[in-house]
DRENPA-3360 file (N, C-alpha, C; in nm, 2 decimals, always signed):
BEGIN
1 = XXXXXXXX = -20.71/-25.54/+10.86/-20.65/-25.42/+10.81/-20.67/-25.30/+10.90 ~ -20.78/-25.29/+10.97/-20.81/-25.17/+11.06/-20.71/-25.19/+11.18 ~ -20.68/-25.31/+11.23/-20.59/-25.32/+11.34/-20.45/-25.28/+11.30 ~ -20.42/-25.32/+11.17/-20.28/-25.28/+11.12/-20.27/-25.13/+11.11 ~ -20.38/-25.07/+11.06/-20.38/-24.92/+11.03/-20.35/-24.85/+11.16 ~ -20.41/-24.90/+11.27/-20.38/-24.84/+11.40/-20.24/-24.85/+11.44 ~ -20.17/-24.96/+11.41/-20.03/-24.98/+11.43/-19.95/-24.88/+11.35 ~ -19.99/-24.87/+11.23/-19.92/-24.78/+11.13/-19.93/-24.63/+11.18;
9 = XXXXXXXX = -20.04/-24.59/+11.22/-20.06/-24.45/+11.27/-19.97/-24.43/+11.40 ~ -19.98/-24.53/+11.49/-19.90/-24.52/+11.61/-19.75/-24.51/+11.58 ~ -19.70/-24.59/+11.49/-19.56/-24.59/+11.46/-19.52/-24.46/+11.40 ~ -19.61/-24.41/+11.31/-19.58/-24.28/+11.24/-19.56/-24.16/+11.35 ~ -19.66/-24.16/+11.44/-19.65/-24.06/+11.54/-19.53/-24.08/+11.64 ~ -19.49/-24.20/+11.67/-19.38/-24.22/+11.75/-19.25/-24.17/+11.68 ~ -19.24/-24.20/+11.55/-19.12/-24.14/+11.47/-19.12/-23.99/+11.47 ~ -19.24/-23.92/+11.45/-19.24/-23.79/+11.44/-19.19/-23.73/+11.58;
17 = XXXXXXXX = -19.23/-23.78/+11.69/-19.19/-23.73/+11.82/-19.04/-23.75/+11.84 ~ -19.00/-23.88/+11.83/-18.86/-23.90/+11.87/-18.76/-23.84/+11.79 ~ -18.79/-23.82/+11.65/-18.69/-23.77/+11.57/-18.64/-23.62/+11.61 ~ -18.73/-23.55/+11.68/-18.70/-23.42/+11.72/-18.58/-23.41/+11.82 ~ -18.55/-23.52/+11.89/-18.45/-23.51/+12.00/-18.34/-23.60/+11.97 ~ -18.33/-23.66/+11.86/-18.21/-23.76/+11.83/-18.11/-23.69/+11.73 ~ -18.00/-23.74/+11.74/-17.89/-23.68/+11.65/-17.90/-23.73/+11.51 ~ -17.83/-23.67/+11.42/-17.84/-23.71/+11.28/-17.78/-23.85/+11.27;
25 = XXXXXXXX = -17.84/-23.94/+11.20/-17.79/-24.07/+11.18/-17.83/-24.13/+11.04 ~ -17.88/-24.25/+11.04/-17.93/-24.31/+10.92/-18.07/-24.26/+10.88 ~ -18.08/-24.21/+10.76/-18.21/-24.17/+10.71/-18.27/-24.29/+10.63 ~ -18.39/-24.34/+10.66/-18.46/-24.44/+10.60/-18.56/-24.38/+10.49 ~ -18.54/-24.40/+10.37/-18.63/-24.35/+10.25/-18.70/-24.47/+10.19 ~ -18.83/-24.46/+10.19/-18.91/-24.57/+10.11/-18.93/-24.50/+9.97 ~ -18.90/-24.58/+9.86/-18.93/-24.54/+9.73/-19.03/-24.64/+9.68 ~ -19.14/-24.59/+9.64/-19.25/-24.68/+9.59/-19.32/-24.62/+9.47;
33 = XXXXXXXX = -19.43/-24.68/+9.43/-19.51/-24.63/+9.31/-19.64/-24.70/+9.32 ~ -19.74/-24.63/+9.25/-19.87/-24.69/+9.25/-19.89/-24.80/+9.14 ~ -19.80/-24.79/+9.04/-19.81/-24.88/+8.93/-19.67/-24.94/+8.90 ~ -19.67/-25.07/+8.86/-19.54/-25.13/+8.81/-19.49/-25.07/+8.68 ~ -19.37/-25.10/+8.65/-19.31/-25.05/+8.52/-19.29/-24.91/+8.50 ~ -19.27/-24.83/+8.61/-19.24/-24.69/+8.60/-19.11/-24.66/+8.61 ~ -19.01/-24.76/+8.63/-18.87/-24.74/+8.64/-18.83/-24.71/+8.78 ~ -18.90/-24.75/+8.88/-18.87/-24.72/+9.02/-18.74/-24.77/+9.07;
41 = XXXXXXXX = -18.71/-24.90/+9.04/-18.60/-24.97/+9.08/-18.47/-24.92/+9.02 ~ -18.48/-24.87/+8.90/-18.38/-24.82/+8.82/-18.33/-24.68/+8.89 ~ -18.43/-24.61/+8.93/-18.41/-24.48/+9.01/-18.34/-24.51/+9.14 ~ -18.39/-24.61/+9.21/-18.32/-24.64/+9.34/-18.18/-24.68/+9.32 ~ -18.15/-24.76/+9.23/-18.01/-24.81/+9.21/-17.92/-24.69/+9.18 ~ -17.96/-24.61/+9.08/-17.87/-24.49/+9.04/-17.87/-24.39/+9.15 ~ -17.98/-24.36/+9.22/-17.98/-24.28/+9.33/-17.88/-24.32/+9.44 ~ -17.88/-24.45/+9.47/-17.79/-24.50/+9.57/-17.64/-24.48/+9.53;
49 = XXXXXXXX = -17.62/-24.51/+9.41/-17.47/-24.49/+9.36/-17.43/-24.34/+9.36 ~ -17.52/-24.26/+9.33/-17.49/-24.11/+9.32/-17.46/-24.06/+9.46 ~ -17.55/-24.10/+9.55/-17.53/-24.06/+9.70/-17.40/-24.12/+9.75 ~ -17.36/-24.24/+9.71/-17.24/-24.30/+9.76/-17.12/-24.22/+9.70 ~ -17.13/-24.17/+9.58/-17.02/-24.09/+9.51/-17.01/-23.96/+9.58 ~ -17.12/-23.91/+9.64/-17.12/-23.79/+9.72/-17.06/-23.80/+9.86 ~ -17.01/-23.92/+9.88/-16.94/-23.95/+10.01/-17.03/-24.01/+10.12 ~ -17.15/-24.06/+10.08/-17.25/-24.11/+10.18/-17.24/-24.27/+10.17;
57 = XXXXXXXX = -17.26/-24.33/+10.28/-17.27/-24.48/+10.28/-17.42/-24.52/+10.27 ~ -17.44/-24.61/+10.17/-17.58/-24.63/+10.13/-17.61/-24.78/+10.13 ~ -17.72/-24.82/+10.18/-17.77/-24.96/+10.17/-17.90/-24.96/+10.10 ~ -17.91/-25.05/+10.00/-18.05/-25.07/+9.94/-18.10/-25.19/+10.00 ~ -18.23/-25.17/+10.05/-18.31/-25.29/+10.10/-18.41/-25.32/+10.01 ~ -18.40/-25.43/+9.92/-18.50/-25.46/+9.82/-18.61/-25.53/+9.88 ~ -18.72/-25.45/+9.91/-18.83/-25.49/+9.98/-18.95/-25.53/+9.89 ~ -18.92/-25.56/+9.77/-19.02/-25.60/+9.67/-19.03/-25.75/+9.69;
65 = XXXXXXXX = -19.14/-25.80/+9.76/-19.15/-25.94/+9.80/-19.18/-26.02/+9.68 ~ -19.09/-26.11/+9.64/-19.10/-26.21/+9.53/-19.06/-26.14/+9.40 ~ -19.05/-26.01/+9.38/-19.03/-25.96/+9.24/-18.91/-25.85/+9.25 ~ -18.83/-25.87/+9.34/-18.71/-25.77/+9.35/-18.62/-25.79/+9.23 ~ -18.57/-25.68/+9.18/-18.48/-25.69/+9.07/-18.37/-25.59/+9.08 ~ -18.34/-25.53/+9.19/-18.23/-25.44/+9.21/-18.09/-25.51/+9.17 ~ -18.09/-25.64/+9.21/-17.95/-25.70/+9.18/-17.94/-25.72/+9.03 ~ -18.04/-25.74/+8.95/-18.03/-25.75/+8.81/-17.99/-25.63/+8.74;
73 = XXXXXXXX = -18.05/-25.51/+8.79/-18.01/-25.39/+8.74/-17.87/-25.34/+8.76 ~ -17.81/-25.40/+8.87/-17.67/-25.37/+8.91/-17.57/-25.47/+8.85 ~ -17.63/-25.58/+8.79/-17.54/-25.68/+8.73/-17.49/-25.78/+8.84 ~ -17.56/-25.79/+8.95/-17.52/-25.86/+9.06/-17.62/-25.99/+9.08 ~ -17.57/-26.09/+9.14/-17.66/-26.21/+9.15/-17.64/-26.27/+9.29 ~ -17.72/-26.23/+9.38/-17.69/-26.27/+9.53/-17.75/-26.42/+9.54 ~ -17.68/-26.49/+9.62/-17.71/-26.64/+9.64/-17.82/-26.64/+9.76 ~ -17.82/-26.55/+9.84/-17.91/-26.56/+9.96/-17.99/-26.43/+9.97;
81 = XXXXXXXX = -18.09/-26.44/+10.07/-18.18/-26.32/+10.10/-18.21/-26.32/+10.25 ~ -18.28/-26.23/+10.30/-18.32/-26.22/+10.43/-18.38/-26.35/+10.48 ~ -18.45/-26.42/+10.39/-18.51/-26.55/+10.42/-18.40/-26.65/+10.48 ~ -18.28/-26.65/+10.42/-18.18/-26.74/+10.46/-18.12/-26.70/+10.59 ~ -18.12/-26.57/+10.63/-18.07/-26.53/+10.76/-18.17/-26.59/+10.87 ~ -18.30/-26.58/+10.85/-18.40/-26.62/+10.94/-18.42/-26.77/+10.94 ~ -18.42/-26.84/+10.84/-18.46/-26.97/+10.83/-18.35/-27.07/+10.81 ~ -18.24/-27.02/+10.75/-18.13/-27.12/+10.71/-18.00/-27.09/+10.78;
89 = XXXXXXXX = -18.00/-27.01/+10.88/-17.88/-26.99/+10.97/-17.76/-26.92/+10.89 ~ -17.79/-26.85/+10.79/-17.68/-26.77/+10.73/-17.65/-26.64/+10.79 ~ -17.52/-26.61/+10.79/-17.48/-26.49/+10.85/-17.51/-26.37/+10.76 ~ -17.53/-26.25/+10.83/-17.56/-26.13/+10.75/-17.46/-26.10/+10.64 ~ -17.33/-26.13/+10.67/-17.23/-26.11/+10.57/-17.23/-26.19/+10.45 ~ -17.30/-26.30/+10.47/-17.31/-26.39/+10.35/-17.43/-26.34/+10.26 ~ -17.52/-26.27/+10.31/-17.64/-26.22/+10.25/-17.63/-26.09/+10.18 ~ -17.56/-25.99/+10.25/-17.55/-25.86/+10.19/-17.44/-25.86/+10.09;
97 = XXXXXXXX = -17.47/-25.81/+9.97/-17.37/-25.80/+9.86/-17.33/-25.67/+9.83 ~ -17.20/-25.66/+9.77/-17.15/-25.53/+9.73/-17.20/-25.50/+9.59 ~ -17.24/-25.37/+9.57/-17.28/-25.32/+9.44/-17.18/-25.22/+9.39 ~ -17.21/-25.15/+9.28/-17.12/-25.05/+9.22/-17.09/-24.94/+9.32 ~ -16.97/-24.90/+9.31/-16.92/-24.78/+9.39/-16.92/-24.81/+9.54 ~ -16.94/-24.93/+9.58/-16.94/-24.96/+9.72/-17.07/-24.96/+9.79 ~ -17.18/-24.94/+9.71/-17.31/-24.95/+9.79/-17.34/-25.10/+9.82 ~ -17.43/-25.12/+9.92/-17.46/-25.25/+9.97/-17.61/-25.28/+9.93;
105 = XXXXXXXX = -17.63/-25.41/+9.91/-17.77/-25.46/+9.88/-17.80/-25.56/+9.97 ~ -17.92/-25.55/+10.04/-17.99/-25.65/+10.12/-18.11/-25.70/+10.05 ~ -18.10/-25.82/+9.99/-18.22/-25.88/+9.92/-18.33/-25.92/+10.02 ~ -18.45/-25.88/+10.00/-18.55/-25.91/+10.10/-18.61/-26.05/+10.08 ~ -18.64/-26.09/+9.96/-18.69/-26.22/+9.94/-18.83/-26.25/+9.99 ~ -18.87/-26.38/+9.99/-19.00/-26.42/+10.04/-19.01/-26.42/+10.19 ~ -18.90/-26.40/+10.26/-18.91/-26.40/+10.41/-19.00/-26.29/+10.46 ~ -19.00/-26.18/+10.38/-19.08/-26.06/+10.42/-19.23/-26.09/+10.43;
113 = XXXXXXXX = -19.27/-26.19/+10.35/-19.42/-26.23/+10.35/-19.45/-26.32/+10.47 ~ -19.34/-26.36/+10.55/-19.36/-26.45/+10.66/-19.33/-26.39/+10.79 ~ -19.31/-26.26/+10.79/-19.26/-26.19/+10.91/-19.36/-26.22/+11.03 ~ -19.49/-26.21/+11.01/-19.59/-26.23/+11.11/-19.59/-26.37/+11.18 ~ -19.52/-26.47/+11.10/-19.51/-26.61/+11.15/-19.39/-26.64/+11.24 ~ -19.30/-26.54/+11.25/-19.18/-26.57/+11.32/-19.20/-26.57/+11.47 ~ -19.12/-26.65/+11.53/-19.12/-26.66/+11.68/-19.03/-26.55/+11.74 ~ -19.05/-26.51/+11.87/-18.97/-26.41/+11.93/-18.82/-26.44/+11.92;
121 = XXXXXXXX = -18.80/-26.57/+11.92/-18.65/-26.62/+11.93/-18.60/-26.59/+11.79 ~ -18.67/-26.62/+11.68/-18.63/-26.60/+11.54/-18.60/-26.45/+11.52 ~ -18.70/-26.36/+11.56/-18.69/-26.22/+11.54/-18.56/-26.17/+11.61 ~ -18.54/-26.20/+11.73/-18.42/-26.15/+11.80/-18.29/-26.20/+11.75 ~ -18.29/-26.33/+11.70/-18.18/-26.38/+11.63/-18.13/-26.30/+11.51 ~ -18.25/-26.27/+11.44/-18.21/-26.18/+11.31/-18.18/-26.04/+11.34 ~ -18.23/-25.97/+11.45/-18.19/-25.85/+11.48/-18.05/-25.84/+11.54 ~ -18.01/-25.95/+11.60/-17.87/-25.96/+11.65/-17.78/-25.97/+11.54;
129 = XXXXXXXX = -17.82/-26.03/+11.43/-17.73/-26.03/+11.31/-17.71/-25.89/+11.25 ~ -17.80/-25.81/+11.27/-17.80/-25.67/+11.21/-17.70/-25.58/+11.28 ~ -17.66/-25.61/+11.40/-17.58/-25.53/+11.47/-17.44/-25.50/+11.41 ~ -17.41/-25.59/+11.31/-17.27/-25.58/+11.26/-17.27/-25.49/+11.13 ~ -17.38/-25.44/+11.09/-17.39/-25.35/+10.97/-17.44/-25.21/+11.00 ~ -17.38/-25.14/+11.11/-17.43/-25.01/+11.13/-17.35/-24.91/+11.05 ~ -17.38/-24.78/+11.07/-17.31/-24.68/+11.00/-17.35/-24.63/+10.87 ~ -17.47/-24.66/+10.82/-17.51/-24.61/+10.69/-17.58/-24.48/+10.71;
137 = XXXXXXXX = -17.55/-24.39/+10.60/-17.61/-24.27/+10.60/-17.76/-24.27/+10.55 ~ -17.78/-24.36/+10.45/-17.91/-24.39/+10.39/-17.94/-24.53/+10.38 ~ -18.07/-24.57/+10.41/-18.12/-24.69/+10.37/-18.23/-24.66/+10.27 ~ -18.22/-24.72/+10.16/-18.33/-24.69/+10.05/-18.40/-24.82/+10.05 ~ -18.53/-24.81/+10.08/-18.62/-24.93/+10.06/-18.70/-24.92/+9.94 ~ -18.67/-25.02/+9.86/-18.74/-25.04/+9.73/-18.85/-25.13/+9.74 ~ -18.97/-25.08/+9.74/-19.09/-25.17/+9.76/-19.14/-25.21/+9.64 ~ -19.24/-25.30/+9.64/-19.32/-25.34/+9.52/-19.42/-25.22/+9.48;
145 = XXXXXXXX = -19.49/-25.24/+9.37/-19.58/-25.14/+9.33/-19.72/-25.17/+9.38 ~ -19.80/-25.07/+9.39/-19.94/-25.10/+9.42/-19.97/-25.07/+9.57 ~ -20.09/-25.11/+9.61/-20.13/-25.09/+9.75/-20.16/-25.22/+9.82 ~ -20.08/-25.25/+9.92/-20.12/-25.37/+10.01/-20.06/-25.34/+10.14 ~ -20.09/-25.43/+10.24/-20.05/-25.40/+10.38/-19.90/-25.40/+10.39 ~ -19.82/-25.47/+10.31/-19.67/-25.47/+10.33/-19.61/-25.34/+10.29 ~ -19.67/-25.29/+10.17/-19.61/-25.17/+10.12/-19.65/-25.05/+10.22 ~ -19.77/-25.05/+10.27/-19.81/-24.94/+10.37/-19.73/-24.96/+10.49;
153 = XXXXXXXX = -19.69/-25.08/+10.53/-19.60/-25.09/+10.65/-19.46/-25.04/+10.62 ~ -19.40/-25.07/+10.51/-19.27/-25.01/+10.48/-19.28/-24.86/+10.47 ~ -19.38/-24.80/+10.42/-19.40/-24.66/+10.42/-19.39/-24.60/+10.56 ~ -19.47/-24.67/+10.65/-19.49/-24.61/+10.78/-19.34/-24.62/+10.86 ~ -19.27/-24.72/+10.82/-19.14/-24.74/+10.89/-19.03/-24.64/+10.85 ~ -19.05/-24.56/+10.74/-18.95/-24.48/+10.69/-18.96/-24.33/+10.74 ~ -18.85/-24.26/+10.72/-18.84/-24.12/+10.76/-18.89/-24.04/+10.65 ~ -18.87/-24.08/+10.52/-18.92/-24.00/+10.41/-18.98/-24.09/+10.31;
161 = XXXXXXXX = -19.09/-24.05/+10.23/-19.15/-24.12/+10.13/-19.13/-24.06/+9.99 ~ -19.08/-24.13/+9.90/-19.07/-24.09/+9.76/-19.17/-24.17/+9.67 ~ -19.25/-24.11/+9.59/-19.34/-24.18/+9.51/-19.30/-24.15/+9.37 ~ -19.28/-24.25/+9.28/-19.24/-24.24/+9.15/-19.37/-24.26/+9.06 ~ -19.39/-24.17/+8.97/-19.49/-24.18/+8.86/-19.44/-24.14/+8.73 ~ -19.52/-24.16/+8.62/-19.48/-24.11/+8.49/-19.59/-24.02/+8.45 ~ -19.59/-23.95/+8.34/-19.69/-23.87/+8.28/-19.82/-23.96/+8.23 ~ -19.80/-24.09/+8.21/-19.91/-24.16/+8.16/-20.03/-24.15/+8.25;
169 = XXXXXXXX = -20.15/-24.15/+8.19/-20.27/-24.14/+8.28/-20.29/-24.25/+8.38 ~ -20.26/-24.37/+8.33/-20.28/-24.49/+8.42/-20.17/-24.48/+8.54 ~ -20.05/-24.44/+8.52/-19.95/-24.42/+8.62/-20.00/-24.32/+8.72 ~ -20.04/-24.21/+8.66/-20.09/-24.09/+8.75/-20.21/-24.13/+8.84 ~ -20.30/-24.20/+8.78/-20.43/-24.26/+8.85/-20.38/-24.34/+8.96 ~ -20.29/-24.44/+8.94/-20.25/-24.53/+9.04/-20.17/-24.47/+9.14 ~ -20.09/-24.36/+9.11/-20.01/-24.30/+9.21/-20.11/-24.22/+9.31 ~ -20.21/-24.16/+9.25/-20.31/-24.09/+9.33/-20.38/-24.19/+9.43;
177 = XXXXXXXX = -20.41/-24.30/+9.38/-20.48/-24.41/+9.46/-20.39/-24.44/+9.58 ~ -20.26/-24.46/+9.56/-20.17/-24.49/+9.67/-20.17/-24.38/+9.77 ~ -20.15/-24.26/+9.72/-20.16/-24.14/+9.80/-20.29/-24.14/+9.89 ~ -20.40/-24.17/+9.82/-20.53/-24.17/+9.89/-20.52/-24.27/+10.00 ~ -20.47/-24.39/+9.98/-20.47/-24.49/+10.09/-20.38/-24.45/+10.20 ~ -20.26/-24.38/+10.17/-20.17/-24.33/+10.27/-20.23/-24.23/+10.36 ~ -20.31/-24.14/+10.29/-20.39/-24.04/+10.37/-20.50/-24.10/+10.45 ~ -20.57/-24.20/+10.39/-20.69/-24.26/+10.46/-20.65/-24.32/+10.60;
185 = XXXXXXXX = -20.53/-24.39/+10.60/-20.48/-24.46/+10.71/-20.39/-24.37/+10.80 ~ -20.38/-24.25/+10.75/-20.30/-24.15/+10.83/-20.16/-24.19/+10.85 ~ -20.09/-24.25/+10.75/-19.96/-24.30/+10.77/-19.86/-24.20/+10.75 ~ -19.87/-24.11/+10.66/-19.78/-24.00/+10.63/-19.86/-23.86/+10.61 ~ -19.80/-23.75/+10.65/-19.86/-23.63/+10.62/-19.80/-23.56/+10.50 ~ -19.69/-23.62/+10.45/-19.62/-23.55/+10.34/-19.55/-23.66/+10.25 ~ -19.53/-23.63/+10.12/-19.47/-23.73/+10.03/-19.40/-23.64/+9.92 ~ -19.29/-23.70/+9.87/-19.22/-23.62/+9.76/-19.24/-23.70/+9.64;
193 = XXXXXXXX = -19.25/-23.63/+9.53/-19.29/-23.70/+9.40/-19.18/-23.68/+9.30 ~ -19.15/-23.79/+9.23/-19.06/-23.80/+9.12/-19.13/-23.84/+8.99 ~ -19.12/-23.76/+8.89/-19.19/-23.79/+8.76/-19.09/-23.84/+8.67 ~ -19.10/-23.97/+8.63/-18.99/-24.03/+8.54/-19.05/-24.04/+8.40 ~ -18.95/-24.07/+8.31/-18.98/-24.08/+8.17/-19.05/-23.96/+8.11 ~ -18.99/-23.84/+8.14/-19.04/-23.72/+8.08/-18.97/-23.68/+7.95 ~ -19.05/-23.65/+7.86/-19.00/-23.62/+7.72/-18.97/-23.48/+7.71 ~ -19.06/-23.40/+7.76/-19.06/-23.25/+7.77/-19.07/-23.20/+7.90;
201 = XXXXXXXX = -19.01/-23.09/+7.94/-19.01/-23.03/+8.07/-19.16/-23.02/+8.13 ~ -19.25/-22.96/+8.04/-19.38/-22.94/+8.09/-19.45/-23.08/+8.13 ~ -19.40/-23.19/+8.07/-19.47/-23.31/+8.11/-19.44/-23.34/+8.26 ~ -19.33/-23.31/+8.31/-19.30/-23.33/+8.45/-19.38/-23.23/+8.55 ~ -19.39/-23.11/+8.51/-19.45/-23.00/+8.59/-19.60/-23.02/+8.59 ~ -19.66/-23.06/+8.47/-19.80/-23.07/+8.45/-19.84/-23.19/+8.53 ~ -19.77/-23.31/+8.53/-19.81/-23.43/+8.59/-19.81/-23.41/+8.75 ~ -19.71/-23.34/+8.80/-19.71/-23.31/+8.94/-19.82/-23.22/+8.98;
209 = XXXXXXXX = -19.84/-23.12/+8.89/-19.96/-23.02/+8.93/-20.09/-23.10/+8.94 ~ -20.11/-23.20/+8.85/-20.24/-23.27/+8.86/-20.25/-23.34/+8.99 ~ -20.14/-23.41/+9.04/-20.14/-23.48/+9.16/-20.16/-23.38/+9.28 ~ -20.08/-23.27/+9.27/-20.09/-23.18/+9.38/-20.22/-23.11/+9.40 ~ -20.28/-23.08/+9.29/-20.41/-23.01/+9.29/-20.52/-23.10/+9.35 ~ -20.52/-23.23/+9.30/-20.61/-23.32/+9.36/-20.59/-23.36/+9.50 ~ -20.47/-23.36/+9.54/-20.44/-23.38/+9.69/-20.48/-23.26/+9.77 ~ -20.46/-23.14/+9.72/-20.50/-23.03/+9.80/-20.65/-23.01/+9.81;
217 = XXXXXXXX = -20.72/-23.06/+9.70/-20.87/-23.05/+9.71/-20.94/-23.16/+9.78 ~ -20.88/-23.28/+9.78/-20.96/-23.39/+9.84/-20.89/-23.46/+9.96 ~ -20.75/-23.43/+9.98/-20.68/-23.51/+10.08/-20.61/-23.42/+10.18 ~ -20.57/-23.47/+10.29/-20.49/-23.39/+10.39/-20.35/-23.44/+10.39 ~ -20.28/-23.42/+10.28/-20.14/-23.46/+10.26/-20.06/-23.36/+10.18 ~ -19.94/-23.33/+10.23/-19.87/-23.23/+10.15/-19.77/-23.30/+10.05 ~ -19.78/-23.26/+9.92/-19.70/-23.33/+9.81/-19.60/-23.23/+9.77 ~ -19.47/-23.27/+9.75/-19.36/-23.18/+9.71/-19.29/-23.24/+9.58;
225 = XXXXXXXX = -19.27/-23.16/+9.49/-19.20/-23.20/+9.37/-19.05/-23.21/+9.39 ~ -19.00/-23.34/+9.39/-18.86/-23.37/+9.41/-18.78/-23.35/+9.28 ~ -18.85/-23.38/+9.17/-18.77/-23.36/+9.04/-18.83/-23.45/+8.93 ~ -18.78/-23.44/+8.81/-18.82/-23.52/+8.70/-18.70/-23.59/+8.63 ~ -18.72/-23.70/+8.57/-18.61/-23.78/+8.50/-18.64/-23.79/+8.35 ~ -18.54/-23.74/+8.27/-18.57/-23.74/+8.13/-18.56/-23.88/+8.08 ~ -18.65/-23.92/+7.98/-18.65/-24.04/+7.91/-18.54/-24.03/+7.79 ~ -18.43/-24.10/+7.81/-18.33/-24.09/+7.70/-18.28/-24.23/+7.66;
233 = XXXXXXXX = -18.23/-24.24/+7.54/-18.19/-24.37/+7.49/-18.08/-24.44/+7.57 ~ -17.99/-24.35/+7.63/-17.88/-24.40/+7.71/-17.93/-24.48/+7.83 ~ -18.03/-24.42/+7.89/-18.09/-24.49/+8.01/-18.15/-24.64/+7.97 ~ -18.21/-24.64/+7.86/-18.25/-24.77/+7.81/-18.15/-24.86/+7.78 ~ -18.04/-24.81/+7.71/-17.92/-24.90/+7.68/-17.85/-24.95/+7.80 ~ -17.85/-24.87/+7.91/-17.79/-24.90/+8.03/-17.86/-25.02/+8.10 ~ -17.99/-25.02/+8.10/-18.07/-25.12/+8.15/-18.05/-25.25/+8.09 ~ -18.04/-25.25/+7.95/-18.01/-25.37/+7.88/-17.88/-25.42/+7.91;
241 = XXXXXXXX = -17.78/-25.34/+7.93/-17.65/-25.38/+7.96/-17.63/-25.43/+8.11 ~ -17.73/-25.40/+8.19/-17.72/-25.43/+8.34/-17.61/-25.34/+8.40 ~ -17.59/-25.23/+8.35/-17.49/-25.13/+8.41/-17.57/-25.01/+8.44 ~ -17.57/-24.95/+8.56/-17.65/-24.83/+8.60/-17.61/-24.72/+8.50 ~ -17.70/-24.64/+8.46/-17.68/-24.54/+8.37/-17.58/-24.43/+8.42 ~ -17.58/-24.40/+8.55/-17.48/-24.30/+8.61/-17.34/-24.35/+8.60 ~ -17.32/-24.48/+8.57/-17.18/-24.53/+8.55/-17.15/-24.55/+8.41 ~ -17.25/-24.60/+8.33/-17.22/-24.63/+8.19/-17.22/-24.49/+8.11;
249 = XXXXXXXX = -17.31/-24.40/+8.16/-17.33/-24.27/+8.08/-17.34/-24.16/+8.19 ~ -17.22/-24.12/+8.24/-17.23/-24.02/+8.34/-17.27/-23.88/+8.30 ~ -17.26/-23.86/+8.17/-17.31/-23.73/+8.12/-17.45/-23.73/+8.06 ~ -17.51/-23.84/+8.07/-17.65/-23.85/+8.01/-17.75/-23.76/+8.08 ~ -17.86/-23.71/+8.02/-17.95/-23.62/+8.07/-18.02/-23.69/+8.20 ~ -18.05/-23.82/+8.19/-18.11/-23.89/+8.30/-18.02/-23.89/+8.42 ~ -17.89/-23.91/+8.40/-17.79/-23.91/+8.50/-17.79/-23.77/+8.58 ~ -17.79/-23.67/+8.50/-17.79/-23.53/+8.56/-17.92/-23.51/+8.64;
257 = XXXXXXXX = -18.03/-23.56/+8.59/-18.15/-23.54/+8.66/-18.15/-23.62/+8.79 ~ -18.10/-23.73/+8.79/-18.09/-23.81/+8.92/-18.00/-23.75/+9.02 ~ -17.88/-23.69/+8.97/-17.79/-23.61/+9.05/-17.85/-23.50/+9.12 ~ -17.94/-23.43/+9.04/-18.02/-23.31/+9.10/-18.11/-23.35/+9.22 ~ -18.17/-23.47/+9.19/-18.26/-23.53/+9.30/-18.18/-23.56/+9.42 ~ -18.06/-23.62/+9.40/-17.98/-23.67/+9.51/-17.93/-23.54/+9.59 ~ -17.90/-23.43/+9.52/-17.86/-23.31/+9.59/-17.97/-23.25/+9.68 ~ -18.10/-23.27/+9.62/-18.21/-23.21/+9.70/-18.23/-23.31/+9.83;
265 = XXXXXXXX = -18.21/-23.44/+9.81/-18.23/-23.52/+9.92/-18.13/-23.50/+10.03 ~ -18.01/-23.47/+9.98/-17.90/-23.43/+10.08/-17.93/-23.31/+10.16 ~ -18.00/-23.21/+10.09/-18.04/-23.09/+10.16/-18.15/-23.11/+10.27 ~ -18.23/-23.21/+10.24/-18.33/-23.25/+10.34/-18.28/-23.32/+10.47 ~ -18.16/-23.34/+10.47/-18.10/-23.41/+10.58/-18.09/-23.33/+10.71 ~ -18.14/-23.21/+10.70/-18.15/-23.12/+10.81/-18.23/-23.18/+10.92 ~ -18.34/-23.26/+10.89/-18.42/-23.33/+10.99/-18.33/-23.43/+11.06 ~ -18.34/-23.42/+11.20/-18.26/-23.51/+11.28/-18.33/-23.64/+11.30;
273 = XXXXXXXX = -18.25/-23.74/+11.29/-18.29/-23.88/+11.32/-18.17/-23.97/+11.36 ~ -18.20/-24.08/+11.42/-18.09/-24.16/+11.46/-18.13/-24.31/+11.43 ~ -18.17/-24.33/+11.31/-18.21/-24.48/+11.27/-18.09/-24.56/+11.24 ~ -18.11/-24.69/+11.23/-18.02/-24.78/+11.18/-18.10/-24.90/+11.13 ~ -18.04/-25.00/+11.06/-18.11/-25.11/+11.00/-18.18/-25.20/+11.11 ~ -18.11/-25.20/+11.23/-18.18/-25.28/+11.33/-18.31/-25.22/+11.38 ~ -18.30/-25.09/+11.40/-18.42/-25.02/+11.43/-18.53/-25.03/+11.33 ~ -18.49/-25.02/+11.21/-18.59/-25.04/+11.09/-18.66/-25.16/+11.09;
281 = XXXXXXXX = -18.59/-25.28/+11.12/-18.66/-25.41/+11.13/-18.74/-25.42/+11.26 ~ -18.70/-25.36/+11.36/-18.79/-25.36/+11.48/-18.92/-25.29/+11.45 ~ -18.92/-25.19/+11.37/-19.04/-25.13/+11.33/-19.13/-25.22/+11.24 ~ -19.06/-25.28/+11.15/-19.13/-25.38/+11.06/-19.20/-25.49/+11.14 ~ -19.12/-25.55/+11.23/-19.17/-25.65/+11.32/-19.29/-25.61/+11.40 ~ -19.28/-25.48/+11.45/-19.39/-25.43/+11.53/-19.52/-25.42/+11.45 ~ -19.50/-25.38/+11.32/-19.63/-25.37/+11.24/-19.69/-25.50/+11.20 ~ -19.61/-25.60/+11.18/-19.67/-25.73/+11.14/-19.69/-25.82/+11.24;
289 = X = -19.66/-25.79/+11.37/-19.68/-25.89/+11.48/-19.83/-25.87/+11.53;
% end
């Protein structure tokens, strides 16, 4: 783990330096959480759709190893995953599927747990496949919940980090534990917080304040409040229907909340970068090799 931590810090430093001199391109955003069941993937899917509606080209990379469910939330059922590109000679066009409003989904699958076992030939073959899918404004990486080397690696490979929590004490504690690990291994110096399942406005502000105060007191990492998402019955109904809430209920409170978050993210695009999905996977391979 110490060896990998060194690689994570090196990659984070390289990204910080190089981004200053590159033109605006693809922004890679990792969305993660300390605890499962906080509604993270639902946020990812709806955020992608709203950004797409704003005129951006968006790819979701489902990086939740073995437990990805972005396809289910969109009502899509992919036949293949990254695993099939690497090990079963499938073309990238066969693996990436179309989602609502034109967003794209790249299912990660179990191949992500075997990255360190790939030969140089397999890695290059996979990277060559990615050359045909350039031109995205955003790549949203939806990771698993918790703290492990894969999640920390995905965080280090991204331009921005979004952490989803809820007002529940267990969710808040786990979110802080994740932030603490990120700080310990010096992976990121800042993170943006989304508080989901908020019943009253003060629930969101108080939850963020607890995280912010603890981080200020004990850690060297800057936390920023990106927004809160209201817990409403329409969001719950949309999940059961497997139709994103921003499509099924465009005027719902939760939809408006996610739209506000999307507008803030667009405002942060001032930071210059020139990433693409091939460069993203080169970073991932570098971490796991």
